[in-house]
C-alpha positions in Angstrom: 62.3 121.3 19.3 61.6 125.0 19.9 58.2 126.1 20.5 56.2 129.0 22.0 59.0 131.4 21.8 56.5 134.0 20.4 54.1 133.7 23.4 55.9 135.8 25.9 57.8 137.8 23.2 54.5 139.2 21.9 53.6 140.0 25.6 56.8 142.0 26.2 56.4 143.7 22.7 53.6 146.0 24.1 55.7 147.4 27.0 58.6 147.9 24.6 56.7 150.0 22.5 55.2 151.8 25.3 58.9 152.6 26.6 59.9 153.5 23.3 56.9 155.9 22.9 57.0 157.4 26.3 60.9 158.4 25.9 60.5 159.7 22.1 56.7 160.7 21.8 56.7 158.5 18.6 53.5 156.8 17.3 53.0 153.2 17.5 53.4 152.7 13.7 56.8 154.8 13.6 58.1 152.7 16.6 56.7 149.3 15.7 57.1 149.3 11.9 60.9 149.7 11.6 61.2 145.9 13.5 62.7 144.8 16.7 66.2 146.6 16.4 64.2 149.9 16.0 62.3 149.3 19.3 65.3 148.4 21.2 67.5 151.1 20.0 64.8 153.9 20.3 63.9 153.0 24.2 67.2 152.5 25.1 69.2 155.1 23.4 66.6 157.6 24.4 66.6 156.6 28.2 70.3 156.8 28.2 70.5 160.5 26.5 67.4 162.2 27.9 67.5 163.8 31.5 64.0 163.8 33.7 62.2 166.6 32.8 61.0 169.0 35.5 57.9 168.9 37.4 54.6 170.6 35.9 53.1 173.2 38.3 50.3 171.9 40.5 51.4 168.5 40.3 52.5 168.0 44.0 50.4 165.1 45.8 51.1 164.2 49.3 51.4 160.5 49.6 51.5 158.6 52.8 55.3 158.1 52.2 56.1 161.9 51.2 55.4 164.6 48.4 55.8 163.6 44.7 55.4 165.8 41.7 54.8 164.9 38.0 54.0 165.9 34.8 51.2 167.1 32.5 51.2 165.7 28.7 48.4 165.9 26.1 45.6 166.4 28.8 47.0 163.8 31.3 48.7 164.5 34.6 51.3 161.7 35.2 53.5 160.5 38.1 56.2 158.2 37.0 58.4 155.7 38.9 56.6 156.3 42.1 58.0 154.0 45.0 55.1 151.7 46.6 57.6 149.5 48.5 61.3 149.3 49.8 63.9 148.3 47.5 63.9 144.4 47.7 67.7 144.2 48.3 69.9 142.6 50.8 67.9 141.1 53.6 64.7 142.2 51.8 65.5 140.2 48.5 63.5 136.9 48.5 61.5 138.8 51.2 57.6 139.9 51.3 57.9 143.7 50.4 57.8 146.2 52.9 56.6 149.9 53.0 59.0 152.5 51.7 60.9 154.6 54.2 59.0 158.2 54.4 60.6 161.1 52.7 60.2 165.0 53.0 61.8 166.8 50.1 59.2 166.5 47.3 60.2 163.7 44.8 60.2 164.7 41.0 58.3 161.6 39.7 58.8 162.5 36.0 60.7 159.4 34.7 60.1 155.5 34.5 61.5 153.4 36.8 64.1 150.9 35.9 62.5 147.4 34.8 63.1 144.6 37.3 65.9 142.3 36.8 65.2 140.2 33.8 67.2 138.3 31.0 68.5 139.8 27.9 65.7 140.2 25.6 66.2 141.9 22.1 69.8 142.8 23.9 68.2 144.3 26.4 69.0 143.5 30.2 68.1 144.5 33.4 69.7 143.9 36.8 68.7 147.0 39.0 66.6 145.4 42.1 65.3 148.8 43.3 62.4 148.4 40.9 59.1 148.5 43.1 57.7 151.5 41.2 54.5 152.3 39.9 53.0 154.9 37.4 49.9 156.9 37.7 47.9 158.6 34.9 44.9 160.9 35.6 42.9 163.1 33.1 43.9 166.7 33.8 40.1 167.4 33.8 39.4 165.0 36.1 37.0 167.1 38.1 35.9 166.5 41.9 34.1 163.2 41.4 36.4 160.2 42.1 37.4 158.1 39.3 37.5 154.5 38.8 40.9 153.0 39.2 42.7 150.6 36.6 45.7 148.8 37.9 47.7 147.1 35.2 50.2 144.0 35.8 52.2 143.6 33.0 52.8 140.4 30.9 56.1 138.7 29.9 55.5 135.1 31.3 56.6 136.3 34.7 60.1 136.8 33.3 60.2 139.6 31.2 58.4 143.1 30.9 57.9 146.2 32.6 54.9 148.4 33.2 53.1 150.2 30.4 52.4 154.1 29.8 49.0 154.3 31.1 48.4 157.8 29.8 46.4 157.1 26.7 43.7 154.9 28.4 43.1 157.2 31.2 42.7 160.4 28.7 40.4 158.4 26.4 38.7 156.5 29.2 38.5 158.9 31.9 39.8 156.7 34.6 42.6 156.8 36.7 45.2 154.3 35.4 48.2 152.6 37.5 50.8 150.4 36.0 53.1 148.6 38.3 56.7 146.9 38.1 57.3 143.8 40.0 59.7 141.3 40.8 60.2 138.9 38.0 61.8 135.3 37.3 64.1 133.4 39.9 64.0 137.0 42.1 60.2 137.0 42.0 59.5 133.4 42.4 62.6 131.8 44.0 61.7 129.0 46.7 64.2 127.9 49.3 63.5 126.6 53.0 66.3 128.9 54.1 64.5 132.0 53.2 61.1 131.4 55.2 58.7 128.4 56.1 56.7 129.7 53.2 58.9 131.2 50.6 58.1 132.3 47.0 55.3 134.2 45.1 57.2 137.6 45.8 55.6 138.8 42.5 52.2 138.4 43.4 53.2 139.6 47.1 54.3 142.8 45.2 51.4 143.4 43.3 49.7 143.1 46.4 51.6 145.8 48.1 50.8 147.9 45.4 47.1 147.7 45.6 47.5 148.5 49.2 49.5 151.6 48.2 46.5 152.3 45.6 44.0 151.9 48.6 45.9 154.1 50.9 46.8 157.1 48.3 44.9 157.2 45.2 42.3 159.2 46.5 44.7 162.0 46.8 45.2 161.5 42.9 41.3 161.8 42.2 40.6 158.0 42.2 38.1 155.8 44.0 39.9 153.2 46.0 36.5 151.4 46.4 36.2 150.9 42.9 39.5 149.5 41.6 39.9 147.1 38.6 42.7 145.1 38.3 43.7 143.9 34.5 46.3 142.7 32.4 47.1 140.3 29.6 49.4 136.9 29.5 51.2 136.9 32.8 49.0 139.8 33.6 45.8 137.8 32.9 47.5 134.9 35.0 48.3 137.4 37.8 44.1 138.6 37.7 43.1 134.8 38.1 45.5 134.5 41.0 44.2 137.5 42.7 41.1 136.3 42.5 41.7 133.3 44.3 44.2 134.6 47.1 42.7 135.3 50.3 45.3 137.8 50.8 44.1 139.8 47.9 40.4 140.0 49.3 39.2 143.5 49.7 42.2 145.0 47.3 40.0 145.4 44.0 36.5 144.9 43.1 36.8 144.1 39.5 39.4 142.3 37.3 39.8 141.6 33.5 41.8 138.4 32.8 43.4 138.7 28.8 44.8 135.6 27.5 45.5 134.1 31.0 45.3 130.6 29.6 48.5 129.6 27.6 50.4 127.0 28.9 50.4 123.6 27.2 47.2 121.6 28.2 49.2 118.5 28.6 52.4 120.1 30.4 54.6 119.8 27.2 55.8 123.4 27.3 59.3 124.2 26.2 59.9 127.8 27.1 58.3 128.2 30.3 57.2 126.7 33.7 53.5 126.2 34.5 52.2 129.3 35.6 48.8 130.5 34.1 44.8 130.1 34.9 44.3 126.4 34.3 47.3 124.6 35.0 48.0 122.8 38.3 50.7 124.6 39.9 53.8 123.3 41.7 53.2 122.7 45.2 55.5 124.2 48.1 57.2 120.9 48.9 58.0 120.5 45.1 59.2 123.9 44.8 61.5 123.9 47.8 62.9 120.5 46.4 63.5 122.9 43.2 64.9 125.6 45.4 67.5 123.0 47.1 69.0 121.8 43.5 69.0 125.7 42.4 70.9 126.9 45.6 73.4 123.5 45.1 73.8 124.7 41.5 74.8 128.2 42.6 77.5 126.6 45.3 75.4 127.5 48.2 73.7 124.2 49.0 76.2 123.3 51.7 76.8 127.0 53.3 76.5 127.7 56.8 73.9 130.1 55.9 72.4 129.2 53.1 70.0 132.3 52.7 73.0 134.6 53.4 74.9 132.8 50.6 71.9 133.1 48.1 71.7 137.0 49.0 75.1 137.5 47.9 74.7 136.0 44.2 75.2 138.7 41.8 71.8 139.3 40.1 73.5 138.4 36.6 74.5 135.0 37.9 70.9 134.4 39.0 69.5 135.2 35.9 72.3 133.1 34.0 71.7 130.2 36.2 68.0 130.1 36.4 67.7 130.7 32.6 64.1 129.7 31.3 63.4 127.7 34.3 63.2 124.6 32.3 65.6 121.8 34.3 65.8 120.0 37.4 68.2 122.8 38.9 66.7 126.0 37.5 64.7 127.2 40.3 61.3 128.2 40.7 60.2 130.9 38.2 56.2 131.1 38.4 53.7 131.0 41.0 53.3 128.1 43.3 50.6 126.7 45.8 52.1 127.9 48.9 49.1 127.6 51.2 49.1 131.4 51.9 49.1 133.7 48.9 47.8 130.8 46.6 45.6 128.1 48.9 45.0 126.2 45.7 45.8 126.7 41.9 43.5 129.3 40.2 41.9 126.5 38.1 41.1 124.4 41.3 40.0 127.5 43.3 37.5 128.2 40.5 36.2 124.8 40.5 35.7 124.5 44.0 34.3 128.3 44.5 37.2 129.6 46.4 37.3 133.0 45.0 36.9 136.3 46.2 33.4 138.2 45.5 34.6 140.2 42.4 33.1 140.8 39.0 35.2 139.6 36.2 35.9 139.9 32.4 37.6 136.9 31.1 38.7 135.9 27.7 41.3 134.8 25.2 42.2 135.6 21.6 40.7 133.1 18.7 43.9 132.1 17.3 46.3 132.6 20.8 49.7 131.1 21.4 52.0 131.4 18.4 54.2 128.7 17.7 56.7 128.3 14.9 54.1 126.5 13.3 53.7 123.6 10.7 54.4 123.9 7.3 54.3 120.7 5.8 52.3 117.5 6.3 55.1 115.7 7.7 55.9 118.6 10.5 52.1 118.7 11.3 52.2 114.8 12.0 55.5 115.5 13.8 54.3 118.2 16.2 51.0 116.9 17.0 52.2 113.7 18.2 55.1 115.5 20.1 52.6 117.9 22.0 49.6 115.2 22.2 51.4 112.0 22.7 48.6 109.1 22.8 45.8 111.7 22.2 47.3 112.4 18.8 45.2 109.7 16.6 42.0 111.7 18.1 43.5 115.0 17.5 44.0 114.2 13.7 40.6 113.0 13.6 39.1 116.3 14.9 41.3 118.2 13.0 41.9 117.0 9.4 44.2 118.9 7.0 41.5 119.0 4.4 39.1 120.6 6.4 41.1 123.9 6.3 41.9 126.4 3.7 45.5 127.0 2.5 47.8 127.0 3.9 45.9 124.2 5.3 48.8 122.6 7.4 49.8 126.1 9.0 46.1 127.1 10.1 45.0 123.4 11.2 48.1 123.3 13.6 47.6 126.8 15.0 44.0 126.1 15.6 44.6 122.8 17.2 47.0 124.8 19.7 44.9 127.5 20.3 41.7 125.2 21.1 43.6 123.0 23.3 45.6 125.4 25.4 43.5 128.7 25.3 39.8 128.8 23.7 38.5 125.6 25.7 40.4 125.9 29.1 39.3 129.7 29.1 35.5 128.7 28.4 35.9 126.0 31.1 37.1 128.3 33.6 34.1 130.7 32.7 31.8 127.9 33.4 33.7 127.2 36.9 33.6 130.9 37.7 30.3 131.9 36.7 28.6 129.5 39.4 29.9 131.9 42.2 30.7 135.2 40.5 29.6 137.5 37.8 31.4 136.7 34.7 31.8 138.6 31.3 33.5 136.0 28.7 35.0 137.2 25.3 36.9 135.9 22.5 39.1 138.3 20.4 38.0 137.4 16.8 40.0 140.1 15.2 41.6 138.0 12.5 42.9 141.3 10.6 44.5 142.6 13.6 47.7 144.8 12.5 50.5 142.5 12.4 53.2 143.2 15.1 57.1 142.5 14.0 57.4 139.4 15.6 54.9 137.4 13.5 55.6 136.4 9.9 53.6 138.5 7.9 53.4 135.8 5.0 51.6 133.9 7.3 47.9 133.9 8.4 48.2 134.6 12.0 44.8 135.3 12.7 43.4 136.7 16.2 46.8 136.3 17.7 47.8 136.4 21.2 47.1 139.5 23.1 46.3 141.7 19.7 43.8 143.9 21.6 46.2 144.7 24.2 47.9 147.5 21.8 44.4 148.9 21.2 44.3 149.6 24.8 48.0 151.3 25.1 48.1 153.6 22.1 46.1 156.1 20.0 46.0 154.2 16.8 45.6 157.1 14.2 47.4 154.7 11.3 44.7 151.8 11.4 41.8 151.2 8.6 38.4 152.5 9.7 36.9 149.4 10.7 40.2 148.8 13.2 39.9 152.3 14.5 36.2 151.6 15.4 37.6 148.4 17.2 40.1 150.4 19.1 37.5 152.8 20.2 35.1 150.0 21.3 37.9 148.2 23.5 38.5 151.2 25.3 35.0 151.9 25.9 34.2 148.4 27.1 37.2 148.1 29.0 37.1 151.3 31.0 33.1 151.1 31.1 33.4 147.9 32.8 35.9 149.5 35.2 33.4 152.2 36.1 30.2 150.5 36.1 31.1 146.7 36.6 29.1 145.8 33.2 30.7 146.5 29.8 27.3 147.4 28.2 27.8 151.0 28.1 26.9 153.7 25.5 29.1 152.9 22.6 29.6 149.4 22.6 26.9 146.5 22.1 24.9 144.6 24.7 26.9 142.1 26.5 25.0 139.7 29.0 26.8 137.6 31.5 27.9 134.0 31.0 25.8 131.8 32.8 25.0 128.1 33.0 22.0 128.3 31.0 23.1 130.8 28.6 27.0 130.4 28.4 27.5 133.8 26.1 30.7 135.0 25.0 31.4 138.2 23.2 32.9 137.6 20.0 35.1 140.6 19.5 35.6 141.9 16.0 36.3 145.4 14.1 33.7 147.8 12.5 30.9 147.5 15.2 30.1 144.3 14.4 30.7 142.5 17.9 28.2 140.0 19.1 27.3 137.4 21.5 27.4 133.6 20.6 27.1 130.5 22.5 28.7 128.3 20.1 32.3 128.6 21.1 32.6 124.9 22.6 31.2 123.1 19.4 33.3 125.1 17.0 36.6 124.4 19.0 36.0 120.7 20.1 35.8 121.6 23.7 33.8 118.8 24.6 36.9 116.6 23.9 39.5 119.0 25.5 37.9 119.7 28.6 38.2 115.8 29.5 42.2 116.4 29.7 42.1 119.8 31.5 43.6 119.8 35.1 40.9 119.4 38.2 38.6 117.7 35.7 39.9 114.1 36.2 
């Protein structure tokens, strides 16, 4: 059975559209409306045909590695493809990131770096390991007061995606925006004893190295190194959860926004990606090392005299092909693990035990979250529920009878079950855990009329689908209805307002109180300025039932 394919593809669509827009100056409507092939062709063709533009006057900044110069477009200064670490090649493949060697000549940071190696997606593939680059965007009228800094980690299931174009959020929200490319898939998470005593989690290490770069350099771009907010959607949201618990990330940021970071199957029935989200019990180092031994053997390196050297000599394309989606006994590790250093515990367990950094979080999911191929007949509904929930199926059927839902009732019933079990209720549980120890502002995106993206079946009621809010933060949306335009303006105000002050209650946005045990308030984000707090999420989504089966509660 093929399920959940649309989860990570939706995460990657944001960066695909961002890339196409950045390269062609197109609107999101013009890029996305033409469909998937248009996005791919637009981005790929433009990248191959364009030459890097020259630097704009008065954009040279002296970083601690060397000088860089950038662009000025639509009232925003930007520096693209700035190295934040040495290329992770040769001995640095599957090694912690190291600082880049200094340079003396000015680097023209006027074009985006290559995405980190990843399998073909819509025909696109990257095999360039020299990818540890970031992009900085700053309002041209920034003034002399240091600005709040927002560092974005892209989504894509830790297997796909690329850094976004942050010029819109920087200009509209008057913040410094930093977007980061980090190692993905087998190159970002490979575990094998021959590599080091605690191998793996290289993607998270890359993100931490980018945050160190920000701490050392962002003041020279007009940012405040002591007011840093990390944020991201999907795997980006999962990254925020990881850094909230990682002792190595302590002091590297002050605030975080985790969007749709709960997405794995509640009962470990995933058929597209390994466990990796904010709620899951992640593999241990020992478990990942066993997986790594099998992967090394599958590559022909298992009995090599120098296993590490053999692995580092394997071509990138072969690594991507052999690791695939990571589902199988010899596919290697493609997601975070509990290694005792970067992650002493799975994030959900760390939340429950209070093993978290002292930061402030916004944390939430979308009402209708993970998009599946869906159920279209009563027979499909029964089959999918039994496959996904096993012995719990009778209880699930009792709580989600088809006749309770409007037509197409089968589709909506199954969509609701999956969202409640995998995302909505686990997110609420993590809110409860976190709120005992740090300030949390909880949200649920209830924008059921969000503009459809081309991966969704427009004949279906997709509801408030996975990370639909992300596009509002990435692009100006002149093509929207007045209600949706107001929604986009509100989101930018809340996200950037939180980054500036640590509180999303700012001018242009509704009152938003903290989530507490006595008042478990969740902001229901809807269009037209009608967002409001609710304490009814648990009852509406059967969360008392689903929480019993969450990791670290039994």
